[in-house]
Structure formats: C-alpha cells, structure tokens
N, C-alpha and C positions, 0 to 999 in steps of 0.2 A: 515125560513131563516137559512143558515148554519153559525155557529159561530166558530171562530178560538179558538182552545184550547190554553190557555196561557201557560200551562206546556210544550207543544210542541215548542212554540216560544222561551222559555228560553233554550231549549236543544241545539240549534244550536251554540250559543256562547260558551257553555261548551265544545262541540265537537271540535271547533276551538282551544280552549285553550289546550286541550289534545294533538292535533296534534303539536302545537308549542312546548309543553313540550317534547314530544317524539323526535322531531327534534333536540332540544337542547341537549337532553341526547345522541343522536346518535353522534352529533358533538363532545361532550365532550369525549365520549369513543374513537372515531376515533383519536382525538388529543392526548389523553393519550397513545394510541398504538403507534402513530408516535413518541412521546417523548421517550418512552421506546426503540423503535427500534433505534432512533438516539443516545441515551445515551449508550446502551449496545450491540447492534447487528451490525448496519451498519450506516455509515455516508456518505453524498455526498461530493465530492471534485471536484474542478475545476483546470485543469492544467494551470499553468502560465509559459510561457517561452518555450524554445526549448531544455532544457537539457535532455529530454527523447525521442527526435526524433531519428529514425522514428517510434518508438513504440507508443508514445503518442504525440499529438500536442497541441499547445496552444489553450485554451478555450474548450477542450474536458471535458466531465463530467463523473466522475467515482464514483463507490460505493466501500467503504472500509470496510472490515470485521473487526469488533472490538472484536469479541469473542476471536480471537487468542491472543489478547493482555492481556485479563483478565484470560484466562484459559490455554493458550498454554504451560506455564511452570509449570503447576500443574499436579496432577494425571490424570486430564481429558484431558491432552494434547494429549494422544493417540487417543482420540475420535475426538477432534476438530482440532488437529494438532498444530504445533508451527511454528515459522518462520524458513525458510530454504533457502539455497542458491538458487538463481534464482527468489525469490519472489520480486515483486514490492511492496514497502512499503511507507507509509506516516509517516513522523516523524517531531517533533518540534525541531527546532534548538535553542540552548540555548541563542544565541545572536540575534535572529530575531523573529519578531512577525508572520512571515509567516511559513506555513508548507512546507516541502520539499518532493519531490517524487523522489525516487531512487530505484535501484535494489540491493538486497543483493548479494554480491560476495563471502563473507567469513563470517563464524560465529566464536564464541569463541573457541579457541584451534587450529584453522587453521593457517597455514603459507601462506603468500602471497608474491609474487615477480613479479615485472614488468620487463620483459626482451625482448628487440627487438620488442617492440610494442605489446606484448602478455601478458596475465595475467596467472600466474601459481598459483594454489592453492594446497597446500600439495604436491608440486613437479610435478603436472600434469597440462598441459596447457588446459584451458577451451575454448571450441569452442563457440564463441559468435555470433551466426548467426543473431541475432537481430541488430547488429551494422550496421551503414551505410556502404555501399560497400567501401572497401579499407581503412576504418577507423582504426587507430591504437590507443593503449592506452599508452599515455606518462605519465611519472612520475611527481610528484609534490614536494612540500616542506615538506610533511608529509610522503608520500610513494614515495620515489625517485626511479629512474631507477636503477635496479640491487640491491636494498636494500631488504633484507629479513625481513619481519615483522611477528611477531606472534601476533595473535588477542587475547586480554585478554578475559577471560570468562565473559559472560554477555554483550559483546559488539559485534558490527558488522562492517564489511567493506562494504560500499555502494558506487556504481558508477552510474552516469547517463549514459544512452545508447548513448547519443551524447557526446562522450568523449572530443572533442575539445571545447565544450561549456557547461561545467558542473562543478559546484563547489561541490565537493564530498570528499570522504575519502582520496583522494590523497593530499588534501589541509589541512593546519593547521586550516583553517576556520571551517572545519567539523571534520576531524580526525575519530577516532572510535566513533560510535554511540551507546549509551547505550540503553539497552532494555527499560528503563523507558522513553526514548525519543520517542519511536515508538508509533504510534497511531492506526496502523492496517495494514492489507494486502489488496491491491487492488484486487478485484475479479470480477468486472463487469464494463463495459463501456456502458452508455446509451445515449450518444450523442457524435458525430453525429449518426444519425440513420443507416447510411451505415456501421458503425463500431460497431453497437449494438451487444453485446454478452459477454460471459465469458472471463475473462483475466486469462490465465493459467500460472502456474509456469514453468520456463525453467528448465529442468532436466539436470544437468551437470553430473550426475553419470553414465549415459548410453551412453556416447560419446566414441564410439570405435575408432574414429579418433584422439582423444586427444593425444598430444605428451608429453612424460615425459621430465622434466627438468633434464638433466643428470649431470650438473655441481655440484660438491659438495659444500656445503656452511654451515655456522653456523648461528644460529638464533640470531638476535640482540635483 
C-alpha cells in the first residue's frame, strides 16, 4: 500500500507562504516607486472651474512635471528645462488651500502692458490663439489697462485662458507669482480619453504676425 510522504505534505504550505511574501514585496516596491514619482517627478491634478477654458475644462485630469520645479533654475536646467512663457503651470496661492492652474505670460525681467484688449510683452503683442474666439484681455486692479508693468526677477505673470472668468495676475488677489509658489508644469492630460495626450507649451517667440507696440512709454 502506498504511503504519503510527510515531508512532501509540509512543502505545500511553505510554497504558499513564499508566494504571499513575494506578492507583498512586489506591492511594497510598486508603492515605493509611486511615492517617489509623486514626490519628485510627476503629480496628478484635477481641473476645477472654467478659468482655463477652452484649453482645459472642469474635472479634466492632468499630470504635472515636478522636475522643472526642483532643477529648472539649477545648472541642470539646460537639460530638464525651466519655466517659460506659454507654459501651463500649477501653483499654490498664499491665501488659499487650493492649487491654481494658469498660463505663464511673462517671466522676470519682462515688461507687460494690456492695451485695447491685447497683451504686449516686451513691446510685442503676443498672438493668443488658445483664447475663446473674440475674447479680449481686460485690465484689473493689479495690472490695469495701459499700465506698463515690469516683472520682478524670480516672479511670473500668469493669466487664465478664459480671461473673463479668471482670477489671475491682473488682480491683487494673485499679482506676481513667486517661483517658490509654483508646483510644476502641466505636460499630460489623461482624462477624458478623447483628449488624452501631451500638453505642449505655446511658443510666443516664433509669431511672425505679432504686432509691435509702437507708443513710447516708461516702466512704472
């Protein structure tokens, strides 16, 4: 009569235990990678409100590049890039618990003027093709119509694409945004699926149709 080997009977529970340990190790490693990515590489953001329409809509899900925040203004900035005009960025407002999403219009050292519904940076009108059709840029209580503003070094002027429904640098509520307030540059949209893809920077430097601001002025 065939007898069961007791040593073989004990091997099965040991194998199951090894599988569980391997699975737990895999989960821990995966979670660790996710934490590192979230803390240092990219973070998810959800759009709230209409201030960036029609570029982004309420409840859309985006990924934000955080590397630019940590390395952009260092010697490695040439490799990873730094914030530039036309970037869509996430930043923390000093008086709010919420993150804001806006577009960089001007950087430190630039001059900005709002004139007749258009934005002029360093004397040249920027062509903002992403704005809703017929939408103009009105001044506010921080950057008023016809007022020339010089952007301090280390700060940015940011506007929402939906100019009539955006609290941005035109308002005293936001004003100049410091680099320390920025959290990263939006680089990818993953929801909704029909809009799935890379979010590109708008390049203002190659706009042949941009009109110069010919009126002489002094910087305030």
